[in-house]
C-alpha positions in Angstrom: -62.3 75.0 -4.4 -61.5 72.0 -2.2 -64.5 70.4 -0.5 -63.8 69.1 3.0 -66.2 66.4 4.3 -66.9 65.7 8.0 -64.9 62.5 7.7 -61.9 64.5 6.3 -62.0 66.8 9.3 -61.9 63.8 11.7 -59.1 62.1 9.8 -55.6 62.9 11.2 -53.4 64.7 8.7 -50.7 62.6 6.9 -47.4 63.3 5.2 -49.2 63.1 1.9 -51.5 65.9 3.0 -48.4 68.0 3.9 -46.7 67.1 0.6 -49.8 68.2 -1.3 -50.1 71.5 0.6 -46.5 72.4 -0.1 -46.3 70.9 -3.6 -43.5 68.4 -3.0 -43.2 64.7 -2.8 -44.1 62.7 0.3 -40.6 61.4 0.3 -39.2 64.9 0.6 -41.6 65.5 3.5 -40.3 62.3 5.2 -36.7 63.5 4.7 -37.5 66.8 6.3 -38.9 65.3 9.4 -36.1 62.8 9.7 -33.5 65.6 9.3 -32.0 63.8 6.3 -29.9 65.7 3.8 -31.3 66.8 0.4 -33.9 69.2 1.7 -33.2 73.0 1.4 -33.8 75.1 4.5 -36.5 77.1 2.7 -38.4 73.9 1.7 -37.9 72.4 5.2 -39.5 75.5 6.8 -42.4 75.4 4.4 -43.0 71.7 5.2 -42.9 72.4 9.0 -45.2 75.4 8.6 -47.8 73.3 6.5 -47.6 70.5 9.0 -48.4 72.8 11.9 -51.3 74.4 9.9 -52.8 71.0 9.1 -52.2 69.6 12.6 -49.9 66.8 11.3 -48.0 65.0 14.1 -45.2 62.7 13.2 -45.3 59.1 14.6 -41.7 59.0 15.7 -41.8 55.2 16.5 -43.2 54.4 13.1 -40.6 56.6 11.5 -37.9 54.7 13.3 -39.3 51.4 12.1 -39.5 52.7 8.5 -35.9 54.0 8.5 -34.6 50.8 10.2 -33.0 53.1 12.8 -33.7 54.2 16.3 -33.5 58.0 16.9 -35.3 58.1 20.3 -33.1 58.8 23.4 -33.9 56.9 26.5 -33.3 58.4 29.9 -32.9 56.3 33.1 -33.1 58.3 36.3 -32.2 56.7 39.7 -34.7 58.7 41.7 -36.9 61.5 40.4 -37.7 62.6 44.0 -34.1 63.8 44.3 -34.0 67.2 42.8 -30.5 66.7 41.3 -32.0 64.2 38.8 -34.7 66.6 38.0 -32.0 69.2 37.2 -30.2 66.6 35.0 -33.5 66.0 33.2 -33.9 69.7 32.6 -30.3 70.0 31.2 -30.9 67.0 28.8 -34.2 68.6 27.6 -32.3 71.9 27.0 -29.8 70.1 24.8 -32.6 68.4 22.8 -34.7 71.6 22.3 -33.8 72.1 18.7 -33.9 68.5 17.5 -36.8 66.1 16.9 -35.5 63.1 18.8 -38.0 61.6 21.2 -37.0 61.4 24.9 -38.3 58.3 26.6 -38.1 58.4 30.4 -37.7 55.5 32.9 -37.5 56.2 36.6 -36.3 53.8 39.3 -36.0 54.4 43.0 -32.9 54.9 45.1 -33.5 51.6 47.0 -32.3 49.9 43.8 -33.2 46.5 42.4 -35.1 48.0 39.5 -32.2 49.2 37.2 -32.3 46.2 34.9 -36.1 46.4 34.4 -35.9 50.2 33.9 -33.2 49.8 31.2 -35.1 47.0 29.5 -38.2 49.1 29.3 -36.2 51.7 27.4 -34.8 49.1 25.0 -38.3 47.7 24.4 -39.4 51.3 23.5 -36.8 51.1 20.6 -34.5 53.9 21.9 -31.3 54.4 19.9 -29.3 55.3 23.0 -29.7 55.2 26.8 -28.6 58.1 29.1 -28.2 56.6 32.6 -28.2 58.9 35.7 -27.0 57.2 37.8 -26.2 53.5 36.9 -25.4 51.3 39.8 -24.4 48.1 38.1 -20.8 46.9 37.6 -18.6 48.5 34.9 -18.5 45.2 33.0 -22.3 44.9 33.0 -22.7 48.5 31.7 -20.0 47.9 29.0 -21.9 44.7 28.0 -25.1 46.6 27.8 -23.5 49.3 25.6 -22.7 46.7 23.0 -26.4 46.2 22.4 -27.5 49.9 22.8 -25.1 52.8 23.3 -24.9 54.2 26.8 -24.1 57.7 28.2 -23.2 57.4 31.9 -24.0 60.5 33.9 -22.4 61.3 37.3 -20.2 58.2 37.0 -17.1 57.5 34.9 -17.1 54.1 33.2 -14.0 53.2 31.1 -15.0 52.6 27.4 -18.5 54.1 27.8 -19.4 57.7 27.1 -19.2 59.3 30.6 -20.2 62.8 31.8 -19.4 63.3 35.4 -18.2 65.6 38.2 -15.0 64.8 40.1 -16.5 63.4 43.3 -13.1 62.9 45.0 -12.3 66.6 44.4 -15.7 67.7 45.8 -15.5 65.5 48.9 -11.9 66.8 49.5 -13.2 70.3 49.4 -16.0 69.5 51.9 -13.5 67.8 54.3 -10.9 70.6 54.1 -13.6 73.1 55.1 -14.7 71.1 58.1 -11.1 70.4 59.2 -10.2 74.0 58.8 -13.1 74.9 61.2 -11.5 72.7 63.9 -13.7 69.7 63.7 -12.2 66.3 64.5 -15.3 64.2 65.2 -16.6 64.1 61.6 -19.0 61.4 60.4 -19.8 60.5 56.8 -23.4 59.4 56.2 -23.9 57.4 53.0 -25.9 54.6 51.5 -25.1 51.1 50.2 -21.9 51.2 48.2 -22.8 50.0 44.7 -20.3 49.9 41.8 -18.8 53.2 40.8 -20.5 55.3 43.5 -17.9 55.3 46.3 -15.5 58.1 45.5 -17.1 60.6 48.0 -16.7 58.0 50.8 -13.1 57.1 49.7 -12.1 60.7 49.6 -13.6 61.3 53.1 -11.7 58.4 54.5 -8.4 59.6 53.0 -8.9 63.1 54.3 -9.5 61.8 57.8 -6.5 59.5 57.9 -4.3 62.2 56.5 -5.5 64.4 59.4 -4.6 61.6 61.9 -8.3 60.9 62.6 -10.3 57.7 62.5 -13.0 57.6 59.8 -16.6 57.3 61.0 -18.8 56.0 58.2 -22.6 55.6 58.8 -24.3 53.5 56.2 -28.0 53.6 55.6 -30.4 51.4 53.7 -30.5 53.8 50.8 -29.7 57.4 49.9 -33.0 59.0 51.0 -33.9 61.6 53.6 -36.0 59.2 55.5 -33.3 56.5 55.9 -30.8 59.2 57.1 -33.2 60.6 59.6 -33.8 57.2 61.1 -30.1 56.5 61.5 -29.3 60.0 62.9 -32.1 59.8 65.5 -30.4 56.7 66.9 -27.0 58.2 66.7 -28.0 61.4 68.5 -29.4 59.5 71.4 -25.9 58.5 72.4 -23.3 60.7 74.2 -20.7 59.9 71.5 -22.0 61.9 68.6 -20.1 63.9 65.9 -19.7 67.6 65.8 -19.9 67.6 62.1 -21.4 65.4 59.3 -20.4 65.3 55.6 -23.4 63.7 53.9 -23.3 61.8 50.6 -26.1 64.0 49.2 -28.4 66.8 50.1 -31.3 64.4 50.8 -29.2 62.7 53.4 -28.1 66.0 54.9 -31.7 67.2 55.2 -32.7 63.9 57.0 -29.8 64.5 59.5 -30.9 68.1 60.0 -34.5 66.9 60.8 -33.2 64.4 63.3 -30.9 67.0 64.9 -33.7 69.4 65.5 -35.9 66.6 66.8 -33.2 65.9 69.5 -32.8 69.5 70.4 -29.6 70.0 68.5 -28.9 73.2 66.6 -27.3 73.5 63.2 -24.5 74.7 63.1 -24.1 75.5 66.8 -24.2 71.9 67.9 -23.7 70.2 64.5 -22.1 71.4 61.3 -23.6 69.9 58.2 -22.4 69.6 54.6 -24.4 68.1 51.8 -23.6 67.2 48.2 -25.4 68.2 44.9 -26.3 71.8 45.9 -29.9 71.1 45.1 -32.7 73.8 45.2 -33.6 72.8 48.8 -30.1 73.4 50.0 -30.4 77.0 48.7 -33.6 77.8 50.5 -33.6 80.5 53.1 -33.9 78.9 56.5 -32.0 75.8 55.4 -28.9 77.4 53.9 -27.1 74.1 53.6 -23.4 74.1 52.8 -23.1 71.8 49.9 -20.9 70.7 47.0 -22.3 71.9 43.7 -21.7 69.2 41.0 -23.4 71.3 38.3 -26.3 68.9 37.6 -27.9 71.1 35.0 -24.7 71.4 33.0 -24.1 67.6 33.4 -27.5 67.0 31.7 -26.8 69.4 28.9 -23.4 67.8 28.1 -25.0 64.3 28.4 -27.7 65.2 25.9 -25.2 66.6 23.5 -23.1 63.5 23.9 -26.1 61.3 23.2 -26.8 63.2 19.9 -23.2 62.9 18.8 -23.1 59.2 19.5 -26.2 58.7 17.3 -24.5 60.6 14.6 -21.1 58.9 15.0 -21.7 55.4 16.4 -18.0 54.4 16.1 -16.4 57.5 17.6 -14.1 57.1 20.6 -15.8 57.2 24.0 -16.5 60.6 25.5 -14.8 61.4 28.8 -16.3 64.7 30.0 -15.1 65.5 33.5 -16.1 68.6 35.4 -14.9 70.1 38.7 -17.4 70.6 41.5 -17.2 73.6 43.9 -18.1 73.9 47.6 -20.8 76.5 48.4 -20.4 77.6 52.0 -23.6 78.6 53.7 -24.9 78.9 57.3 -24.9 75.2 58.2 -21.2 75.0 59.1 -19.3 76.7 61.9 -16.4 75.9 64.3 -17.3 73.4 67.1 -18.3 74.7 70.4 -15.6 74.8 73.1 -15.3 71.4 74.8 -16.7 69.5 71.8 -13.5 69.3 69.7 -12.4 65.9 71.0 
């Protein structure tokens, strides 16, 4: 009979306790938790069952130090308030559900200026790889970073770096073709500052306008938030010269424009057609019914998580280039312009 003292009950369980309970060596327990070869499935399950029974929790950071490797996955999110990034996070978690890699999160804000600090915090946490959604620095800087810690870029393609992205030019083209087919000619594009690698939606908009014989009308805000877009739109809607349709860089901007329109007595879509981008949960709500481009954020996250795991397993494999095609989801926020408002 084993006698347990009060101090034993307070002491956290160790790998040695698990090994003793299963009747194996502590080294074999360590191998099981690290996912190393040499442990049968039956023994591995017995080890995990004993660990759960004893309340053993692996110190993942200490395990990384002991093995001289970093298995943790760092995730940098541009703006957690934007539901698209929350969906990417959910997708990444889905892909990591059956593995024991830690996920370390760092969140910036869409106003920028904090990307370097956010990435550095992940490196200091000894992550083995960084998933960046979305990285706004130059391609060269990201490639330089990837030489010290592998990088998976989400929602942006970077040559020579694992990239998981949706074709923004294709998505913007679908949005513009929809508005043009409805008969709109006064189409504005609301966006934010144009950092590196984040301009494809704007470029595709400008190309579509010029091909239609129209002049592009780009409105640039301080950032990519709903608040910034609402401030800009309020000023624009005070003038007689206003668009009949707006293609917004993302759903957050589109919702800001929608708020400004209603504040000025304009109706969507009767007075203003509106298209967003991302197809976030808010766009799908009844009463909002925002026409939007679905970039498949959840699936982007799942593919990015899988790419990160594969990069940890195969550090020298060629860079992943995973491109997906977005789709336009037409809802109630777009309609033909009212007679007399086509010009």
